[in-house]
MMTF fields as JSON, N, C-alpha, C and O atoms, coordinates in Angstrom:
{
  "mmtfVersion": "1.0.0",
  "mmtfProducer": "UNKNOWN",
  "numBonds": 251,
  "numAtoms": 252,
  "numGroups": 63,
  "numChains": 1,
  "numModels": 1,
  "chainsPerModel": [1],
  "groupsPerChain": [63],
  "chainIdList": ["A"],
  "bondAtomList": [4, 2, 8, 6, 12, 10, 16, 14, 20, 18, 24, 22, 28, 26, 32, 30, 36, 34, 40, 38, 44, 42, 48, 46, 52, 50, 56, 54, 60, 58, 64, 62, 68, 66, 72, 70, 76, 74, 80, 78, 84, 82, 88, 86, 92, 90, 96, 94, 100, 98, 104, 102, 108, 106, 112, 110, 116, 114, 120, 118, 124, 122, 128, 126, 132, 130, 136, 134, 140, 138, 144, 142, 148, 146, 152, 150, 156, 154, 160, 158, 164, 162, 168, 166, 172, 170, 176, 174, 180, 178, 184, 182, 188, 186, 192, 190, 196, 194, 200, 198, 204, 202, 208, 206, 212, 210, 216, 214, 220, 218, 224, 222, 228, 226, 232, 230, 236, 234, 240, 238, 244, 242, 248, 246],
  "bondOrderList": [1, 1, 1, 1, 1, 1, 1, 1, 1, 1, 1, 1, 1, 1, 1, 1, 1, 1, 1, 1, 1, 1, 1, 1, 1, 1, 1, 1, 1, 1, 1, 1, 1, 1, 1, 1, 1, 1, 1, 1, 1, 1, 1, 1, 1, 1, 1, 1, 1, 1, 1, 1, 1, 1, 1, 1, 1, 1, 1, 1, 1, 1],
  "groupList": [{"groupName": "UNK", "atomNameList": ["N", "CA", "C", "O"], "elementList": ["N", "C", "C", "O"], "formalChargeList": [0, 0, 0, 0], "bondAtomList": [1, 0, 2, 1, 3, 2], "bondOrderList": [1, 1, 2], "singleLetterCode": "X", "chemCompType": "L-PEPTIDE LINKING"}],
  "groupTypeList": [0, 0, 0, 0, 0, 0, 0, 0, 0, 0, 0, 0, 0, 0, 0, 0, 0, 0, 0, 0, 0, 0, 0, 0, 0, 0, 0, 0, 0, 0, 0, 0, 0, 0, 0, 0, 0, 0, 0, 0, 0, 0, 0, 0, 0, 0, 0, 0, 0, 0, 0, 0, 0, 0, 0, 0, 0, 0, 0, 0, 0, 0, 0],
  "groupIdList": [1, 2, 3, 4, 5, 6, 7, 8, 9, 10, 11, 12, 13, 14, 15, 16, 17, 18, 19, 20, 21, 22, 23, 24, 25, 26, 27, 28, 29, 30, 31, 32, 33, 34, 35, 36, 37, 38, 39, 40, 41, 42, 43, 44, 45, 46, 47, 48, 49, 50, 51, 52, 53, 54, 55, 56, 57, 58, 59, 60, 61, 62, 63],
  "secStructList": [7, 7, 1, 1, 7, 7, 7, 7, 7, 7, 2, 2, 2, 2, 2, 2, 2, 2, 2, 2, 2, 2, 2, 2, 2, 2, 2, 2, 2, 6, 7, 1, 1, 2, 2, 2, 2, 6, 6, 2, 2, 2, 2, 2, 2, 2, 2, 2, 2, 2, 2, 2, 2, 2, 2, 2, 2, 2, 2, 1, 7, 7, 7],
  "xCoordList": [57.972, 58.896, 60.213, 60.852, 60.603, 61.858, 62.89, 62.56, 64.13, 65.197, 65.5, 65.549, 65.703, 66.022, 64.763, 64.291, 64.228, 63.017, 63.073, 63.812, 62.292, 62.205, 61.322, 60.24, 61.777, 61.044, 61.128, 62.212, 60.004, 59.965, 59.815, 58.832, 60.795, 60.794, 60.141, 60.233, 59.481, 58.956, 60.09, 61.162, 59.845, 60.852, 61.157, 62.317, 60.144, 60.35, 61.189, 62.089, 60.906, 61.662, 63.129, 64.018, 63.386, 64.768, 65.463, 66.653, 64.733, 65.307, 65.711, 66.763, 64.888, 65.222, 66.467, 67.355, 66.536, 67.687, 68.97, 70.023, 68.883, 70.054, 70.507, 71.706, 69.561, 69.908, 70.652, 71.623, 70.188, 70.848, 72.279, 73.206, 72.454, 73.791, 74.693, 75.878, 74.155, 74.928, 75.403, 76.561, 74.524, 74.908, 75.973, 76.916, 75.839, 76.851, 78.181, 79.231, 78.153, 79.379, 80.039, 81.266, 79.235, 79.792, 80.47, 81.552, 79.834, 80.411, 81.679, 82.639, 81.707, 82.868, 83.998, 85.16, 83.677, 84.708, 85.285, 86.409, 84.549, 85.019, 84.907, 84.495, 85.267, 85.121, 86.116, 85.778, 87.298, 88.342, 88.289, 88.697, 87.824, 87.785, 86.864, 85.828, 87.261, 86.553, 85.119, 84.244, 84.868, 83.503, 82.527, 81.325, 82.996, 82.113, 81.991, 80.926, 83.045, 83.003, 81.972, 81.356, 81.78, 80.808, 79.39, 78.553, 79.111, 77.754, 77.599, 76.669, 78.464, 78.432, 77.171, 76.624, 76.707, 75.496, 74.238, 73.444, 74.006, 72.837, 72.907, 71.89, 74.099, 74.249, 73.951, 73.286, 74.433, 74.168, 72.68, 72.147, 72.019, 70.579, 69.804, 68.904, 70.145, 69.48, 69.747, 68.847, 70.974, 71.312, 70.511, 70.025, 70.37, 69.627, 68.148, 67.554, 67.56, 66.134, 65.885, 64.945, 66.711, 66.492, 66.799, 66.178, 67.752, 68.024, 66.811, 66.404, 66.241, 65.065, 63.892, 63.159, 63.719, 62.627, 62.861, 61.915, 64.096, 64.407, 64.171, 63.657, 64.54, 64.295, 62.803, 62.345, 62.043, 60.595, 60.014, 59.143, 60.492, 60.022, 60.328, 59.505, 61.502, 61.902, 61.133, 60.674, 60.992, 60.387, 58.868, 58.239, 58.254, 56.791, 56.246, 56.858, 55.105, 54.523, 53.481, 52.51, 53.7, 52.796, 53.024, 54.071, 52.055, 52.175, 53.157, 53.352],
  "yCoordList": [80.372, 80.844, 81.196, 80.342, 82.454, 82.923, 83.108, 83.492, 82.834, 82.993, 84.466, 84.925, 85.215, 86.639, 87.437, 87.467, 88.075, 88.866, 90.07, 90.086, 91.055, 92.229, 91.887, 91.324, 92.223, 91.934, 93.15, 93.686, 93.583, 94.684, 94.09, 93.41, 94.352, 93.812, 94.793, 96.011, 94.225, 95.061, 95.29, 94.696, 96.141, 96.428, 95.169, 94.914, 94.388, 93.158, 92.155, 91.53, 91.995, 91.062, 91.483, 90.632, 92.772, 93.248, 93.028, 92.713, 93.191, 92.936, 91.481, 91.191, 90.565, 89.142, 88.854, 88.125, 89.413, 89.199, 89.773, 89.138, 90.955, 91.565, 90.77, 90.651, 90.228, 89.403, 88.143, 87.727, 87.55, 86.37, 86.684, 85.946, 87.766, 88.153, 88.498, 88.166, 89.155, 89.484, 88.224, 88.144, 87.244, 86.002, 85.248, 84.724, 85.187, 84.511, 85.246, 84.609, 86.569, 87.352, 87.143, 87.086, 87.027, 86.75, 85.388, 85.237, 84.403, 83.056, 82.967, 82.318, 83.596, 83.493, 84.431, 84.025, 85.67, 86.66, 86.662, 87.123, 86.161, 86.213, 84.848, 84.746, 83.82, 82.468, 82.186, 81.477, 82.7, 82.293, 82.922, 82.255, 84.139, 84.676, 83.846, 83.34, 83.726, 82.849, 83.29, 82.446, 84.585, 85.021, 84.708, 84.618, 84.539, 84.154, 82.638, 82.122, 81.927, 80.467, 79.912, 78.881, 80.586, 80.104, 80.154, 79.334, 81.097, 81.293, 80.872, 81.332, 80.024, 79.68, 78.882, 79.075, 78.005, 77.236, 78.098, 77.958, 78.988, 79.86, 80.787, 81.05, 81.279, 82.14, 81.344, 81.848, 80.113, 79.266, 78.951, 78.9, 78.741, 78.462, 79.682, 79.551, 80.858, 82.083, 82.31, 82.701, 82.068, 82.242, 81.282, 81.676, 80.042, 79.063, 79.424, 79.346, 79.815, 80.174, 81.41, 81.434, 82.427, 83.639, 83.411, 84.036, 82.521, 82.187, 81.507, 81.857, 80.538, 79.855, 80.818, 80.742, 81.714, 82.688, 83.663, 84.011, 84.106, 85.012, 84.322, 84.941, 83.053, 82.324, 82.125, 82.153, 81.926, 81.824, 83.138, 83.129, 84.268, 85.559, 85.729, 86.258, 85.285, 85.483, 84.567, 85.009, 83.31, 82.349, 82.312, 81.757, 82.882, 82.859, 83.799, 84.818, 83.451, 84.239, 85.231, 85.527, 85.743, 86.792, 88.059, 88.237, 88.918, 90.179, 91.124, 92.213],
  "zCoordList": [29.978, 30.991, 30.297, 29.683, 30.402, 29.823, 30.924, 32.046, 30.59, 31.588, 31.803, 32.944, 30.723, 30.826, 30.529, 29.392, 31.541, 31.366, 32.292, 33.276, 31.964, 32.833, 34.013, 33.846, 35.192, 36.417, 37.317, 37.545, 37.823, 38.778, 40.174, 40.469, 41.02, 42.368, 43.337, 43.18, 44.341, 45.421, 46.425, 46.31, 47.39, 48.411, 49.223, 49.549, 49.549, 50.317, 49.529, 50.089, 48.242, 47.414, 47.3, 47.322, 47.18, 47.153, 48.488, 48.527, 49.571, 50.899, 51.065, 51.634, 50.575, 50.642, 49.807, 50.25, 48.619, 47.756, 48.373, 48.315, 48.954, 49.585, 50.813, 51.064, 51.575, 52.725, 52.281, 52.914, 51.198, 50.658, 50.238, 50.573, 49.515, 49.053, 50.237, 50.222, 51.251, 52.444, 53.158, 53.567, 53.31, 53.991, 53.21, 53.802, 51.908, 51.097, 51.202, 51.289, 51.195, 51.343, 52.694, 52.783, 53.751, 55.08, 55.111, 55.679, 54.503, 54.537, 53.702, 54.117, 52.548, 51.668, 52.069, 52.084, 52.392, 52.635, 54.03, 54.226, 55.005, 56.384, 57.046, 58.202, 56.329, 56.871, 57.983, 58.931, 57.904, 58.842, 60.231, 61.183, 60.417, 61.792, 62.702, 62.27, 63.926, 64.868, 65.151, 65.341, 65.183, 65.5, 64.382, 64.634, 63.162, 62.06, 61.993, 61.653, 62.306, 62.283, 63.255, 62.986, 64.381, 65.362, 64.814, 65.193, 63.935, 63.43, 61.973, 61.311, 61.454, 60.042, 59.676, 58.59, 60.546, 60.23, 60.21, 59.28, 61.188, 61.065, 59.854, 59.211, 59.545, 58.369, 57.104, 56.199, 57.032, 55.869, 55.742, 54.634, 56.861, 56.821, 56.328, 55.498, 56.831, 56.381, 54.901, 54.158, 54.474, 53.06, 52.184, 51.124, 52.607, 51.818, 51.723, 50.648, 52.842, 52.837, 51.986, 51.192, 52.14, 51.353, 49.881, 49.021, 49.57, 48.17, 47.532, 46.424, 48.242, 47.705, 47.537, 46.552, 48.492, 48.412, 47.254, 46.548, 47.05, 45.945, 44.601, 43.669, 44.496, 43.25, 43.019, 41.876, 44.086, 43.944, 43.423, 42.553, 43.951, 43.469, 41.994, 41.247, 41.567, 40.178, 39.231, 38.179, 39.594, 38.667, 38.734, 37.833, 39.766, 39.81, 38.749, 38.43, 38.217, 37.122, 37.605, 36.907, 38.821, 39.308, 38.511, 37.888, 38.535, 37.776, 38.35, 37.811]
}
């Protein structure tokens, strides 16, 4: 298992990664407005799930 390797992502895998990055950006960049504060836990949950799924895609040794 190498840390830095070439990996070709499918469209679904890229969508999961982009969703994760979007959720993290929402939590960090717009934490203070009230409409984001109300939904911070669901956003954090989505970010955590998509982060774990993206890491699974990266570290799995599928072709």
